[in-house]
C-alpha positions as CSV (number, residue, x, y, z in Angstrom):
1,M,-33.6,-14.5,-281.5
2,A,-31.5,-12.0,-284.5
3,L,-27.7,-11.7,-284.1
4,R,-27.0,-8.3,-284.0
5,I,-23.2,-7.4,-285.3
6,A,-21.3,-4.9,-283.2
7,K,-17.8,-3.8,-284.0
8,R,-16.2,-6.0,-282.0
9,H,-17.9,-8.8,-284.1
10,V,-16.5,-7.8,-287.3
11,K,-13.5,-7.1,-285.6
12,A,-13.0,-10.7,-285.0
13,L,-13.9,-11.7,-288.6
14,V,-11.5,-9.7,-289.8
15,E,-8.6,-10.4,-287.4
16,V,-9.2,-14.6,-287.9
17,L,-9.3,-13.5,-291.9
18,E,-6.3,-12.0,-292.0
19,E,-4.3,-14.1,-289.5
20,S,-5.2,-17.2,-290.8
21,E,-3.8,-16.8,-294.2
22,R,-0.7,-16.6,-292.1
23,V,-1.4,-19.7,-289.3
24,K,-2.7,-23.2,-290.4
25,P,-5.0,-24.8,-289.8
26,F,-7.4,-21.6,-289.4
27,Q,-9.4,-23.1,-286.7
28,V,-6.4,-22.7,-284.3
29,V,-6.5,-19.0,-285.0
30,K,-10.1,-18.7,-285.0
31,R,-10.4,-20.3,-281.4
32,R,-7.9,-18.0,-280.0
33,V,-9.3,-15.0,-281.8
34,F,-13.3,-15.7,-280.7
35,S,-12.2,-16.4,-277.2
36,K,-10.1,-12.7,-277.3
37,Y,-13.2,-11.2,-278.4
38,G,-15.5,-13.2,-275.7
39,I,-17.7,-15.4,-278.6
40,L,-16.0,-18.5,-278.4
41,G,-18.9,-21.0,-278.2
42,T,-21.7,-18.4,-278.8
43,S,-24.3,-18.4,-281.3
44,Y,-21.6,-15.8,-283.0
45,D,-19.2,-18.6,-283.1
46,R,-21.6,-21.3,-284.5
47,V,-22.8,-19.1,-287.1
48,F,-18.8,-17.0,-287.9
49,T,-17.6,-21.0,-288.2
50,A,-20.6,-22.1,-290.6
51,L,-19.5,-18.9,-292.7
52,L,-16.1,-19.3,-292.5
53,Y,-15.7,-23.1,-293.2
54,K,-18.3,-22.1,-296.5
55,M,-15.5,-19.7,-297.7
56,Y,-12.7,-21.7,-297.4
57,R,-14.4,-24.4,-299.3
58,L,-15.3,-21.9,-301.9
59,Q,-12.4,-20.1,-302.4
60,G,-11.1,-20.5,-305.7
61,I,-14.6,-19.8,-306.8
62,L,-14.9,-16.8,-304.9
63,D,-11.7,-15.7,-306.3
64,R,-13.2,-16.4,-310.0
65,I,-16.3,-14.4,-309.5
66,A,-14.5,-11.2,-307.9
67,R,-12.2,-11.4,-310.3
68,E,-14.7,-11.2,-313.2
69,R,-16.7,-8.6,-311.3
70,L,-14.0,-6.4,-310.1
71,G,-11.5,-7.0,-312.3
72,V,-8.9,-7.7,-310.3
73,E,-6.9,-10.5,-309.5
74,P,-7.7,-11.2,-305.5
75,R,-4.4,-12.3,-304.8
76,R,-2.8,-9.2,-305.5
77,L,-5.0,-7.4,-303.0
78,P,-4.2,-6.8,-299.5
79,A,-5.4,-9.8,-297.6
80,G,-7.9,-8.0,-295.5
81,L,-9.5,-6.7,-298.9
82,R,-8.8,-10.3,-300.4
83,Q,-10.7,-12.4,-297.4
84,G,-12.9,-9.3,-297.4
85,A,-14.0,-9.6,-300.6
86,R,-14.3,-13.9,-300.5
87,L,-16.5,-13.5,-297.5
88,A,-18.7,-10.7,-299.2
89,V,-19.3,-13.2,-302.4
90,V,-20.1,-15.9,-299.8
91,L,-22.8,-13.8,-298.3
92,A,-24.5,-12.4,-301.6
93,A,-24.5,-15.9,-303.8
94,F,-24.0,-19.0,-301.2
95,D,-25.9,-17.9,-297.7
96,E,-28.3,-20.5,-297.5
97,T,-29.6,-18.7,-294.0
98,G,-31.9,-16.2,-295.5
99,D,-30.9,-13.6,-293.7
100,E,-30.2,-10.8,-295.5
101,E,-30.1,-8.0,-292.5
102,L,-27.4,-10.6,-291.0
103,A,-25.9,-10.6,-294.4
104,R,-25.9,-6.7,-295.0
105,A,-24.8,-5.9,-291.3
106,I,-21.4,-8.1,-291.7
107,V,-21.0,-6.4,-295.3
108,D,-20.9,-3.0,-294.0
109,G,-19.6,-3.7,-290.7
110,L,-16.6,-5.3,-293.2
111,S,-16.4,-2.1,-295.3
112,R,-16.0,0.3,-292.4
113,L,-13.6,-1.1,-290.8
114,L,-11.1,-1.9,-293.5
115,R,-12.0,1.9,-295.1
116,Q,-9.7,2.9,-291.5
117,R,-7.1,1.0,-293.4
118,F,-7.5,1.2,-297.2
119,G,-9.4,4.2,-297.8
120,D,-11.9,4.4,-300.5
121,R,-10.3,0.7,-302.2
122,A,-12.7,-0.8,-299.3
123,G,-15.6,0.4,-300.9
124,M,-14.8,-2.7,-303.2
125,I,-16.6,-5.2,-300.7
126,G,-19.8,-3.3,-300.5
127,K,-19.7,-3.0,-304.4
128,L,-19.1,-6.6,-305.0
129,Y,-22.0,-7.7,-302.6
130,R,-24.4,-5.6,-304.5
131,S,-23.2,-6.3,-307.8
132,L,-24.2,-10.5,-307.2
133,L,-27.6,-9.4,-305.2
134,R,-28.3,-7.4,-308.5
135,E,-27.2,-10.3,-310.8
136,P,-26.1,-13.5,-309.2
137,W,-23.5,-15.8,-310.2
138,S,-24.0,-19.0,-312.1
139,P,-21.4,-21.4,-313.5
140,R,-20.4,-20.7,-317.2
141,S,-19.1,-24.2,-318.5
142,R,-18.9,-27.6,-317.5
143,V,-15.6,-27.2,-315.4
144,E,-17.0,-24.4,-313.1
145,E,-20.4,-26.6,-312.8
146,L,-18.4,-29.5,-311.3
147,E,-16.5,-27.2,-308.9
148,L,-19.6,-26.0,-307.7
149,R,-21.0,-29.5,-307.5
150,Y,-18.2,-31.1,-305.3
151,L,-16.4,-27.7,-303.9
152,L,-13.6,-29.1,-305.4
153,P,-11.1,-27.9,-308.3
154,G,-10.7,-29.5,-311.4
155,L,-7.7,-30.4,-311.3
156,L,-8.5,-32.6,-308.4
157,I,-11.9,-34.0,-309.6
158,E,-10.2,-35.0,-313.1
159,R,-7.4,-36.9,-310.8
160,L,-10.1,-38.9,-308.5
161,Q,-12.6,-39.5,-310.9
162,R,-9.8,-41.7,-312.5
163,L,-8.9,-43.3,-309.3
164,L,-12.8,-43.3,-307.3
165,G,-15.0,-43.4,-310.6
166,S,-17.8,-40.6,-310.4
167,E,-19.8,-42.4,-307.9
168,E,-17.4,-42.7,-305.3
169,L,-16.4,-39.1,-305.9
170,E,-19.7,-37.9,-304.5
171,R,-19.1,-39.3,-301.5
172,F,-15.8,-38.7,-301.3
173,A,-17.0,-34.9,-301.8
174,E,-19.8,-35.1,-299.3
175,A,-17.2,-36.3,-296.6
176,V,-15.0,-33.2,-296.6
177,N,-17.6,-30.7,-297.4
178,T,-20.4,-31.4,-295.0
179,R,-18.6,-33.6,-292.5
180,R,-16.5,-33.1,-289.5
181,P,-14.3,-35.7,-289.4
182,T,-14.6,-37.7,-286.0
183,L,-11.6,-36.4,-283.5
184,G,-9.1,-38.7,-281.8
185,F,-6.4,-38.9,-279.5
186,R,-3.4,-41.6,-279.6
187,V,-3.2,-43.0,-275.7
188,N,0.4,-43.1,-274.1
189,R,0.4,-46.2,-272.9
190,L,3.4,-45.1,-270.8
191,K,1.3,-42.9,-268.6
192,S,-2.3,-43.9,-269.0
193,S,-4.6,-47.2,-270.8
194,V,-7.6,-46.8,-273.3
195,D,-10.1,-47.2,-270.2
196,R,-9.1,-44.4,-268.1
197,V,-8.7,-42.0,-270.8
198,L,-12.7,-43.1,-272.3
199,R,-13.7,-42.5,-268.6
200,S,-12.2,-39.3,-268.6
201,L,-13.6,-38.2,-272.2
202,R,-17.2,-39.7,-271.1
203,E,-16.9,-37.3,-267.8
204,A,-15.9,-34.6,-270.1
205,G,-19.7,-35.0,-271.7
206,V,-18.5,-36.5,-275.0
207,E,-19.4,-39.5,-276.9
208,A,-16.4,-41.8,-277.1
209,W,-15.2,-45.1,-278.2
210,A,-11.9,-47.4,-279.1
211,S,-10.7,-47.3,-282.4
212,S,-11.1,-51.0,-283.9
213,R,-8.3,-50.4,-286.2
214,V,-5.9,-48.8,-284.7
215,P,-4.6,-49.9,-281.2
216,Y,-4.4,-47.4,-278.2
217,H,-6.6,-45.0,-280.4
218,V,-9.8,-43.1,-279.1
219,R,-11.9,-41.2,-281.0
220,Y,-15.0,-39.0,-279.9
221,R,-17.4,-37.0,-280.8
222,G,-19.0,-33.8,-279.0
223,Q,-17.2,-30.3,-277.7
224,L,-14.1,-30.7,-275.6
225,D,-12.3,-28.0,-274.1
226,Y,-8.6,-29.1,-274.4
227,R,-7.4,-26.3,-272.2
228,R,-9.2,-28.4,-269.2
229,F,-8.9,-31.8,-270.4
230,E,-6.6,-33.1,-268.0
231,P,-5.2,-35.9,-269.7
232,L,-3.8,-34.0,-272.4
233,A,-2.2,-31.4,-269.9
234,K,-0.7,-34.5,-268.5
235,G,0.8,-36.1,-272.1
236,E,-1.4,-39.4,-271.3
237,V,-3.0,-38.5,-275.0
238,V,-1.6,-36.8,-278.4
239,P,-4.0,-35.4,-280.6
240,Q,-3.8,-37.3,-283.5
241,D,-6.5,-38.8,-286.6
242,E,-6.4,-42.2,-286.3
243,A,-5.1,-42.9,-289.9
244,S,-1.9,-40.6,-288.7
245,A,-1.9,-43.0,-285.6
246,A,-1.6,-45.9,-287.9
247,A,1.8,-44.9,-289.1
248,G,3.6,-46.3,-285.8
249,W,1.8,-49.4,-285.5
250,L,2.8,-49.6,-289.1
251,L,6.4,-49.7,-288.7
252,G,6.8,-50.6,-285.4
253,A,9.9,-49.9,-283.1
254,E,12.2,-52.1,-280.9
255,P,14.1,-51.5,-277.9
256,G,18.2,-50.8,-279.0
257,E,17.3,-49.6,-282.0
258,L,17.9,-46.5,-284.3
259,I,15.0,-44.6,-286.0
260,V,15.0,-41.7,-287.8
261,D,11.7,-39.7,-288.4
262,M,12.7,-37.7,-291.3
263,C,9.8,-34.9,-291.0
264,A,9.2,-35.1,-287.6
265,A,7.1,-32.1,-286.5
266,P,5.1,-31.5,-284.9
267,G,5.9,-35.0,-282.8
268,G,3.2,-37.3,-282.7
269,K,5.0,-39.9,-284.9
270,A,8.2,-39.6,-283.2
271,T,6.8,-39.8,-280.0
272,H,4.5,-42.9,-280.7
273,L,7.9,-44.5,-282.2
274,A,9.8,-43.5,-278.8
275,E,6.5,-44.9,-276.7
276,L,6.1,-48.2,-278.8
277,S,9.8,-49.0,-278.1
278,G,9.2,-48.2,-274.1
279,N,11.7,-45.4,-274.3
280,M,14.7,-47.2,-275.4
281,A,15.0,-46.9,-279.0
282,R,17.1,-43.5,-280.4
283,I,14.7,-41.2,-282.4
284,I,16.0,-39.2,-284.1
285,A,13.6,-36.6,-285.0
286,V,14.7,-34.1,-288.2
287,E,12.6,-30.9,-288.8
288,V,13.7,-27.9,-290.5
289,F,12.1,-25.5,-289.1
290,T,13.1,-24.3,-285.4
291,D,9.6,-23.2,-283.9
292,R,8.1,-26.4,-285.3
293,M,10.9,-28.3,-283.3
294,D,10.4,-26.6,-280.2
295,R,6.5,-27.6,-280.5
296,L,7.9,-31.6,-280.8
297,V,10.4,-31.1,-278.0
298,E,7.6,-29.7,-275.7
299,L,5.3,-32.8,-277.0
300,A,8.2,-35.2,-275.7
301,K,8.9,-33.6,-272.5
302,R,4.8,-33.8,-272.2
303,T,4.6,-37.6,-273.1
304,G,7.8,-38.6,-271.3
305,T,9.7,-39.6,-274.1
306,I,12.2,-37.0,-274.2
307,A,14.7,-39.5,-273.3
308,S,14.6,-41.5,-276.6
309,I,14.3,-38.5,-278.9
310,E,17.5,-36.8,-280.0
311,P,16.0,-33.6,-281.9
312,V,18.0,-32.0,-285.2
313,V,17.3,-29.0,-287.1
314,G,18.0,-29.7,-290.6
315,D,17.0,-30.6,-293.9
316,A,16.0,-34.0,-294.1
317,T,17.1,-34.1,-297.7
318,R,20.7,-33.0,-296.4
319,V,21.4,-34.0,-293.0
320,T,20.2,-38.1,-292.9
321,Y,23.2,-38.9,-295.5
322,L,25.3,-38.6,-292.2
323,L,23.7,-42.1,-291.4
324,R,24.1,-43.8,-294.0
325,G,23.8,-47.9,-293.9
326,H,22.9,-47.4,-290.1
327,A,19.2,-46.7,-289.3
328,D,16.9,-49.9,-288.6
329,R,13.9,-47.9,-289.5
330,V,12.8,-44.6,-291.3
331,L,9.7,-42.8,-291.5
332,L,9.2,-40.6,-293.3
333,D,5.7,-38.7,-294.1
334,P,7.2,-35.7,-295.9
335,P,5.2,-32.2,-297.2
336,C,2.5,-32.8,-299.4
337,T,-0.4,-31.0,-300.9
338,S,-3.1,-32.0,-297.4
339,T,-5.3,-33.3,-300.1
340,G,-6.3,-35.7,-297.6
341,A,-6.9,-33.2,-295.1
342,L,-9.4,-31.1,-296.6
343,A,-12.2,-31.2,-294.2
344,K,-9.6,-29.8,-291.5
345,H,-8.0,-27.8,-294.4
346,P,-10.4,-26.8,-296.8
347,E,-9.0,-24.0,-298.3
348,A,-6.2,-26.0,-299.4
349,R,-8.0,-27.5,-302.3
350,W,-7.7,-24.0,-303.8
351,R,-3.8,-24.2,-303.7
352,L,-3.7,-26.8,-306.1
353,T,-1.6,-26.8,-309.2
354,E,0.0,-28.8,-311.4
355,E,3.4,-26.9,-310.8
356,G,2.9,-27.1,-307.2
357,I,2.2,-30.9,-307.0
358,Q,5.7,-31.3,-309.2
359,R,7.3,-29.3,-306.8
360,Q,6.1,-31.4,-304.1
361,V,6.6,-34.6,-305.9
362,E,10.3,-33.7,-307.0
363,R,10.8,-32.6,-302.9
364,Q,9.8,-36.2,-301.6
365,R,11.4,-38.7,-304.3
366,A,14.2,-37.0,-303.4
367,M,13.5,-37.5,-299.5
368,L,12.5,-41.0,-300.4
369,L,16.0,-41.8,-302.1
370,Q,18.1,-40.4,-298.3
371,A,15.7,-42.3,-296.6
372,V,16.8,-45.3,-298.5
373,E,20.7,-44.3,-298.2
374,A,20.0,-43.9,-294.3
375,L,19.0,-47.5,-294.0
376,R,21.1,-50.6,-292.9
377,P,20.6,-53.8,-295.1
378,G,17.4,-55.4,-294.1
379,G,15.8,-52.2,-292.4
380,L,12.3,-50.7,-292.9
381,L,11.3,-47.6,-294.5
382,L,7.6,-46.6,-294.0
383,Y,6.4,-43.8,-296.7
384,T,3.2,-42.3,-295.6
385,V,1.8,-39.1,-297.3
386,C,-1.9,-36.8,-296.0
387,S,-2.9,-37.1,-299.6
388,V,-5.0,-38.2,-302.2
389,L,-3.0,-37.4,-305.1
390,P,-1.6,-41.1,-306.9
391,D,1.5,-38.6,-307.6
392,E,2.5,-37.9,-304.2
393,G,1.6,-41.8,-303.5
394,E,1.6,-44.9,-305.6
395,H,3.6,-43.1,-308.5
396,N,6.4,-42.0,-305.9
397,I,6.8,-45.3,-305.0
398,I,6.9,-47.1,-308.5
399,W,9.4,-44.7,-309.1
400,L,11.7,-45.6,-306.4
401,L,11.6,-49.1,-306.8
402,E,12.2,-48.9,-310.5
403,R,15.1,-46.7,-309.6
404,R,16.6,-48.8,-306.5
405,R,16.8,-52.3,-307.0
406,D,17.3,-52.7,-303.3
407,V,14.1,-51.8,-301.8
408,E,11.1,-54.0,-302.3
409,L,8.0,-53.4,-301.0
410,V,6.6,-55.4,-297.8
411,P,3.1,-55.6,-298.2
412,L,0.3,-53.9,-296.0
413,D,-2.8,-55.9,-294.9
414,G,-5.0,-53.3,-293.4
415,P,-6.3,-51.7,-291.2
416,Y,-7.2,-49.5,-294.6
417,D,-8.1,-50.4,-298.2
418,P,-5.6,-52.1,-300.4
419,S,-4.6,-49.4,-303.3
420,P,-6.1,-49.6,-306.8
421,L,-3.0,-49.0,-308.3
422,L,-0.1,-50.6,-306.6
423,P,-1.1,-54.0,-305.0
424,G,0.8,-54.2,-301.6
425,T,0.2,-50.6,-300.4
426,M,-2.6,-49.0,-298.8
427,R,-5.2,-45.8,-298.3
428,A,-7.2,-44.8,-296.0
429,W,-10.2,-42.3,-297.4
430,P,-12.6,-39.6,-295.7
431,H,-15.5,-41.2,-297.1
432,R,-14.9,-44.7,-296.1
433,H,-12.9,-44.8,-293.0
434,D,-14.4,-41.1,-291.4
435,T,-10.3,-40.5,-291.4
436,A,-7.7,-37.9,-292.8
437,G,-6.7,-39.7,-296.4
438,F,-3.3,-41.0,-296.3
439,F,-1.8,-43.2,-298.3
440,Y,0.9,-46.1,-297.1
441,A,4.0,-48.0,-298.3
442,L,6.1,-50.2,-296.4
443,L,9.8,-50.8,-297.8
444,R,13.0,-53.0,-296.9
445,K,16.1,-52.7,-297.8
446,R,17.4,-55.8,-299.6
447,P,20.7,-57.2,-297.7
448,S,23.3,-57.7,-299.9
449,I,22.2,-56.5,-303.5
450,G,23.8,-52.8,-304.8
451,A,21.6,-49.7,-305.9
């Protein structure tokens, strides 16, 4: 049966489009808004979700087309008009459903709703849509051809071709563009077991199995209602990608140790370290944003690890000097480009700029130096980052090893693949491991050699 677009459907779309510019990932916004308008889990949800994913994956290309056709820089438009223009381009130039009636209904509904707030400016939505129907867009350069082929920005394509080669780049692009990553939970051994959690997942109607790479991690496929999944409400499991859950195991935690998680929110890794120590280590969890720290504390209470966790609100580049020479272990998972999570954060790819990457790298290196300062001689540092860019991974570690002669690599041997650029470090890949893309390096501070 053909979908009929009513005003509430358009209002839901606009609300998701606007709010998802402020709140990440957009899936969180989408679930809440679609539930509010009564379309969560319906045919409208499936169609709109596919449309939104496509829009975010194509965002940079859509903005270029809108700029060419309208003569307006999309980033200078109000959020509603900017997102409306992007959606109009998707519906006109990249809609594969063949349902032109549905596309027109959405565009007309968008135009009417946005006209109430933006007046005649909202007419650009329909103008853009009709322009592309009359004169379809096609790539005009080799870079545009590659961006459309891979749905990745030229900057990222160039780096990944050097790292992976063209053939494997194809597989990477397919994984982040057409495959939803397998979801997973880390099992909280303080409260449950893998077998119990697997039973609960299967009873909830999803396919579930234990990870073969990361202990006490379970993976599943299918629709799971988090609101009704009791193990989650009771803190028996923590939603965590397998590659993210690997970090705690790689660093380890022992009773009586002082451990620092330098960028700790939302708390998955900090609570894991507390759990690994049997709630007998002191975990200093540093986070600069108070709202994110609130989420960490709530998770620690739910998982029963709050007794081990000491929340510290502050900038990791400024507060960890207070621990100079005392930490047994440090975990550093810094803010990054999120290029390892493009399937979950499809819009992140189009935010990439050389200047933005360099800003992230400078901050990451400042944190690495602080992490080393916090360590006692013989202490361990795990640096992990959800990025496929060597700039944020291997290059940072090479820089640190050249700068700090009192630091050495501790070679990692699995569970993922050796880095092709720096022996002893490791990478998880979306297309090879069905996880987010992560880089890992484990380092030791030498006992008696000065910096």
